[in-house]
N, C-alpha and C positions, 0 to 999 in steps of 0.2 A: 677444189675443197669446198666445203660447205661450212660457212662461218657459223652457222647456227649449230652444228654438230659439237656435241659436248667433248668428245675426244679431240677435235681439231682446236677448240677455245684452250684446253688443257695444254696443247703443243704450243699455241701462240703465247700463253702467259709464260710457258717455260722459256721460249725465246727471248720474252721481254726482259725476264730476270737475267738469263745467263749472259745475254749479248748487252744487257744495261740500255736497251734502246731508248732514245729520247722520244719527245711527243711526235716530232715529224717522221721519224723512222716508224714508230707505231701506226701513224695514219698511212704511211706507204704500205706498210704490211697489211693492214686491213683492206686497203684498196687491192692489194696484189692476190689475196687469198682466193677469191672467186675465178681467176685467171690461172692459178696453180694447179697442177694435178695431184702434187703430194708435197711433203714438207721440204724434200730437195730442191724441187722445182720453185717453190717459194723462196728459198734460201738464194737460189741462182737468180731469181728475179730481182730480189733485194739488192744483191750485189750489183746487177746491171744497173737499177735505178742509182744506187751509190756512185758507181762509176760515170754515170750521164751527169749527175748533178756536179761531180767534182770537175769533170772536163768542160762543162758548159759554163761554168762560172769562173773560169780562168781566161 
């Protein structure tokens, strides 16, 4: 996904608002956008990152 694309930015903004993402999550999302093929892929990648962070900090 191209973060410079207006439609991608609109989707990201919706995700931020709907999921009430914090600053760390927003930064993770921005870093993962270029690696993701679509919004579902981005959500999966975010879930994976959250899973990793939870299980590596315990």
